[in-house]
C-alpha positions as CSV (number, residue, x, y, z in Angstrom):
1,M,-225.8,-22.9,38.3
2,A,-225.2,-19.9,37.1
3,M,-222.6,-19.7,33.8
4,K,-220.9,-16.7,32.1
5,Y,-219.3,-16.4,28.6
6,T,-217.5,-14.1,27.0
7,K,-216.8,-14.8,23.1
8,A,-217.4,-13.2,20.0
9,T,-220.7,-13.6,17.7
10,D,-218.6,-13.5,14.2
11,S,-216.4,-16.9,14.3
12,E,-217.5,-21.0,15.8
13,H,-216.2,-21.5,19.7
14,E,-216.7,-25.1,21.3
15,I,-217.7,-24.6,25.1
16,K,-216.9,-27.5,27.5
17,L,-219.6,-28.3,29.7
18,T,-218.1,-29.7,33.4
19,P,-220.3,-32.1,34.8
20,S,-220.9,-31.6,38.4
21,L,-222.8,-33.5,41.4
22,I,-224.7,-30.5,42.8
23,A,-226.7,-32.3,45.4
24,A,-226.7,-36.2,47.2
25,E,-229.7,-36.0,50.0
26,W,-232.9,-38.4,51.6
27,R,-236.0,-37.6,50.6
28,S,-237.1,-37.5,54.2
29,G,-235.6,-36.5,57.4
30,V,-236.0,-40.5,59.4
31,A,-236.1,-43.8,58.2
32,Y,-237.9,-46.8,59.3
33,A,-236.7,-50.3,60.1
34,G,-238.7,-52.6,57.6
35,Q,-239.4,-50.0,55.3
36,E,-238.0,-48.9,52.2
37,V,-236.5,-45.0,52.2
38,S,-235.7,-43.0,49.4
39,A,-232.1,-41.0,48.1
40,E,-232.0,-37.7,45.5
41,V,-229.4,-36.9,43.4
42,R,-228.6,-34.1,41.3
43,T,-226.3,-33.3,38.7
44,A,-224.9,-31.0,35.9
45,F,-223.9,-31.6,32.6
46,V,-223.9,-35.5,32.9
47,G,-225.8,-36.6,29.6
48,N,-228.8,-38.7,30.2
49,G,-227.9,-42.5,30.4
50,A,-225.0,-41.6,32.9
51,K,-224.3,-44.9,34.8
52,I,-224.8,-44.0,38.8
53,E,-224.1,-46.4,41.6
54,L,-225.4,-46.0,44.9
55,E,-224.7,-47.3,48.5
56,A,-226.5,-46.6,51.7
57,K,-224.4,-47.6,54.7
58,S,-224.6,-47.3,58.2
59,V,-222.7,-44.6,60.6
60,D,-221.8,-48.0,62.9
61,G,-220.2,-49.2,59.8
62,G,-221.4,-51.9,57.2
63,S,-223.5,-52.1,53.7
64,I,-227.1,-51.8,54.1
65,D,-228.1,-51.3,50.4
66,K,-226.8,-50.7,46.9
67,I,-228.4,-49.3,43.5
68,R,-227.1,-49.2,39.8
69,D,-229.4,-47.4,37.8
70,K,-228.9,-44.8,34.9
71,I,-229.4,-41.0,35.4
72,K,-232.3,-39.1,33.1
73,N,-232.0,-35.2,32.5
74,N,-229.8,-34.6,35.6
75,V,-231.4,-36.3,38.0
76,F,-232.0,-39.6,40.2
77,V,-234.3,-40.6,42.5
78,G,-234.1,-44.3,44.0
79,K,-234.8,-46.3,46.9
80,F,-233.4,-48.7,49.2
81,S,-234.4,-50.8,51.5
82,L,-234.1,-51.2,55.3
83,P,-234.0,-54.9,57.0
84,R,-236.4,-55.3,59.5
85,D,-234.0,-56.1,62.2
86,F,-231.9,-52.7,61.8
87,K,-230.3,-51.1,65.1
88,A,-233.0,-48.5,66.2
89,G,-231.3,-44.9,66.5
90,A,-228.6,-45.6,64.4
91,E,-227.6,-43.0,61.4
92,I,-227.5,-44.0,57.9
93,Y,-226.4,-42.1,54.4
94,F,-225.6,-42.9,51.4
95,E,-222.4,-42.3,48.9
96,A,-223.5,-41.6,45.1
97,S,-220.5,-41.7,42.1
98,L,-220.9,-41.4,38.6
99,P,-217.9,-43.4,37.0
100,G,-218.3,-42.4,33.6
101,N,-217.8,-38.8,34.5
102,G,-215.6,-39.3,37.8
103,L,-218.2,-37.7,40.4
104,E,-218.5,-39.0,43.8
105,G,-220.4,-37.6,47.0
106,Q,-221.9,-38.1,49.8
107,S,-225.5,-38.0,51.8
108,N,-227.1,-36.3,54.8
109,R,-227.0,-38.8,57.9
110,I,-231.0,-39.9,59.0
111,A,-231.9,-41.7,62.0
112,V,-233.3,-45.1,61.5
113,L,-236.4,-45.5,63.9
114,P,-237.8,-48.7,65.3
115,P,-240.6,-50.7,62.7
116,V,-244.1,-49.7,62.4
117,E,-247.1,-51.5,62.7
118,V,-250.7,-50.3,61.9
119,T,-253.7,-52.7,63.0
120,D,-257.5,-52.5,64.0
121,M,-258.1,-50.0,61.0
122,K,-262.1,-49.4,61.3
123,W,-264.6,-47.2,59.9
124,S,-267.4,-46.0,62.4
125,A,-270.1,-47.2,60.1
126,A,-270.5,-49.3,57.3
127,E,-272.5,-47.5,55.8
128,A,-272.6,-43.9,54.6
129,R,-274.9,-41.0,53.5
130,R,-274.6,-37.7,52.3
131,G,-273.1,-35.0,55.2
132,D,-272.4,-38.3,57.6
133,I,-269.6,-37.5,60.1
134,L,-267.3,-40.7,59.7
135,T,-264.8,-41.2,62.4
136,L,-261.5,-43.4,61.4
137,T,-259.5,-45.1,63.8
138,A,-256.4,-47.5,64.0
139,A,-253.9,-48.8,65.8
140,V,-250.3,-47.6,65.0
141,A,-247.1,-49.2,67.2
142,G,-244.0,-48.4,66.8
143,V,-243.9,-44.3,66.8
144,A,-243.7,-41.4,69.2
145,D,-246.3,-39.9,70.6
146,G,-247.3,-36.6,68.4
147,T,-246.4,-38.3,65.4
148,E,-247.9,-36.8,61.8
149,V,-249.2,-39.3,59.6
150,T,-251.2,-39.5,56.6
151,V,-254.4,-41.2,55.9
152,V,-255.4,-41.6,52.4
153,I,-259.5,-42.3,51.5
154,Y,-259.4,-44.4,48.1
155,E,-262.6,-45.3,45.8
156,Y,-262.8,-48.9,45.7
157,D,-262.6,-50.3,42.2
158,D,-263.3,-54.1,41.2
159,D,-260.2,-53.8,39.0
160,N,-257.9,-52.5,41.8
161,V,-257.3,-49.3,39.9
162,H,-259.0,-47.2,43.2
163,D,-259.1,-43.5,43.3
164,K,-257.9,-41.4,45.7
165,I,-260.9,-39.3,47.2
166,V,-258.2,-37.3,49.5
167,E,-255.2,-37.0,51.8
168,L,-255.5,-36.1,55.2
169,P,-253.1,-35.9,58.3
170,A,-253.6,-37.5,61.6
171,V,-251.3,-37.4,64.3
172,V,-250.6,-40.5,66.5
173,T,-251.8,-40.0,69.9
174,D,-251.0,-43.2,72.9
175,E,-250.3,-45.2,69.5
176,K,-254.0,-44.3,68.5
177,L,-255.0,-42.3,65.8
178,S,-258.7,-41.1,65.4
179,L,-260.0,-38.6,62.5
180,S,-263.2,-37.4,61.4
181,W,-263.9,-36.9,58.0
182,A,-267.3,-35.4,56.4
183,Y,-268.8,-37.7,53.7
184,E,-269.9,-36.1,50.5
185,Y,-271.2,-37.5,47.0
186,H,-269.9,-35.2,44.3
187,E,-270.4,-37.1,41.2
188,D,-273.6,-37.6,39.0
189,T,-275.3,-41.0,40.8
190,D,-277.3,-41.2,37.5
191,E,-273.8,-42.0,36.0
192,I,-273.9,-44.9,38.0
193,P,-274.3,-47.7,36.6
194,G,-277.2,-50.3,37.5
195,D,-278.3,-53.8,37.8
196,E,-279.2,-54.0,34.7
197,E,-276.9,-52.5,32.5
198,R,-274.0,-54.7,34.5
199,Q,-275.5,-57.5,33.6
200,R,-275.5,-56.5,29.9
201,Y,-271.8,-56.2,29.7
202,G,-271.4,-58.4,32.5
203,G,-271.0,-58.3,36.0
204,K,-272.8,-56.4,38.9
205,Y,-274.4,-53.6,40.1
206,N,-271.4,-52.1,42.7
207,P,-272.4,-49.0,44.4
208,P,-269.7,-46.8,45.4
209,E,-267.6,-47.9,48.2
210,Y,-264.3,-46.2,50.1
211,F,-261.4,-48.1,51.9
212,F,-258.5,-46.3,53.7
213,T,-254.8,-46.4,54.4
214,V,-252.7,-44.5,56.7
215,R,-249.1,-43.7,55.2
216,V,-246.5,-43.8,57.7
217,G,-242.5,-42.7,56.4
218,E,-242.5,-44.0,52.9
219,K,-244.9,-47.9,53.8
220,E,-248.7,-47.3,53.6
221,F,-250.9,-49.4,55.5
222,G,-254.4,-50.9,54.3
223,R,-253.5,-51.7,50.8
224,K,-255.7,-54.6,51.1
225,Q,-258.6,-52.7,52.2
226,E,-258.3,-54.0,55.8
227,S,-260.3,-50.9,57.1
228,G,-263.3,-52.7,55.6
229,L,-265.4,-50.9,52.6
230,L,-268.0,-47.9,53.7
231,T,-270.5,-48.7,51.2
232,F,-272.5,-45.0,49.8
233,R,-276.5,-45.1,50.6
234,D,-278.7,-42.5,49.2
235,W,-282.5,-41.1,49.3
236,I,-285.2,-40.1,47.2
237,E,-288.7,-38.2,48.0
238,I,-291.4,-38.8,46.0
239,S,-294.2,-36.2,45.3
240,L,-297.3,-36.3,43.1
241,R,-299.6,-33.8,41.9
242,E,-302.3,-33.5,39.3
243,E,-302.1,-30.8,36.8
244,T,-304.1,-28.6,39.0
245,G,-301.6,-28.8,41.2
246,L,-303.2,-30.5,44.0
247,P,-301.2,-33.7,45.6
248,V,-302.7,-37.1,44.7
249,A,-303.2,-38.4,48.2
250,E,-302.2,-42.1,49.8
251,A,-301.7,-43.0,46.2
252,E,-299.9,-46.6,45.8
253,Y,-296.2,-46.5,44.4
254,V,-293.7,-48.5,43.4
255,V,-289.7,-48.1,42.7
256,H,-286.9,-49.8,41.6
257,L,-283.7,-49.7,42.3
258,P,-280.5,-50.0,40.9
259,D,-279.3,-52.6,42.4
260,G,-282.7,-54.2,41.2
261,E,-284.3,-54.3,44.2
262,T,-288.4,-53.2,44.2
263,R,-290.0,-51.2,46.7
264,R,-293.6,-50.4,47.9
265,G,-295.2,-48.0,49.4
266,R,-297.9,-45.6,49.7
267,L,-297.9,-41.4,49.6
268,D,-298.9,-39.5,52.5
269,E,-301.9,-37.0,52.5
270,N,-300.1,-34.5,51.2
271,G,-298.9,-36.9,48.0
272,L,-295.5,-37.1,49.4
273,A,-293.1,-40.1,50.2
274,R,-289.5,-40.6,50.8
275,E,-287.4,-43.6,50.4
276,E,-284.2,-43.7,52.3
277,G,-280.9,-45.6,52.3
278,I,-281.2,-46.6,49.0
279,P,-278.7,-47.9,46.5
280,P,-277.5,-44.8,44.2
281,G,-277.9,-44.7,40.9
282,K,-280.7,-44.4,38.4
283,V,-284.1,-45.2,39.7
284,E,-287.7,-45.8,38.5
285,V,-291.2,-44.5,40.4
286,E,-294.2,-46.1,38.9
287,F,-297.8,-45.6,40.2
288,P,-300.2,-48.6,39.5
289,G,-303.1,-47.6,37.8
290,L,-302.5,-43.7,37.3
291,E,-299.9,-44.5,34.3
292,E,-297.5,-42.2,35.7
293,V,-293.6,-43.4,35.5
294,Y,-290.4,-41.1,36.9
295,R,-286.8,-41.9,36.0
296,G,-284.1,-40.6,37.8
297,D,-281.7,-40.8,40.3
298,G,-280.8,-40.8,43.7
299,D,-279.8,-37.8,44.2
300,G,-282.5,-36.5,46.6
301,D,-284.9,-35.4,44.1
């Protein structure tokens, strides 16, 4: 909002700032029955803490929901709840008022779509290695073909503070979505607490695990890990050579894994071995009788 004042600078002047309601708008182009829908009001010079009242209404008549709150920094965002049995196809709008400032306004209109259900959320595999291409699928009822939704992948945390990994767009076709995702682990696996460390501080070893959700409108389906948990599995290669550089063929080895498991094996004629499908984290390799110990992590080294 442009303002211009032409006053002399050699004396004090009192300037009265006139409060105004700049806009009252829905934050999305449609709403879904049974979900919340966000509304935004922008103002000028109403003062922090000014009372604001919003009322959502149907164009067909009748009040849907009301919000009473206070505005801060001239912007207010609130959410209305739409009943699940709300008439699909009806249009809604909201009225905004700031009674202390004598301001009133009305929003744009948006259509209400039928309730949405997301079920049968699945990973294409229970475990993932680096570079694996996984397919995420779900059944999505209540949306038209071509509707774009958002798939959100989280790393599971047993304290329920899950880390968001990525958000991916997906399109619903025939009430289904299917999305491919290339798995990579970009952190240092050596920092994953092993079984011994976990026991010291309580709890047990837990490898990185993932679940996904599907966001349609303002509702996120799958927050209770309905997709199931995808577990990260790693691998290590073992190589043993003499000081001269010659391989130590067929030497016995013992691998202590971060989850407390122990694996035994024997190197090949080239002094090499590979252990697949191991839990990621700190590993220790022993060569009985050779007094050799290797400590590292399962990142392919």
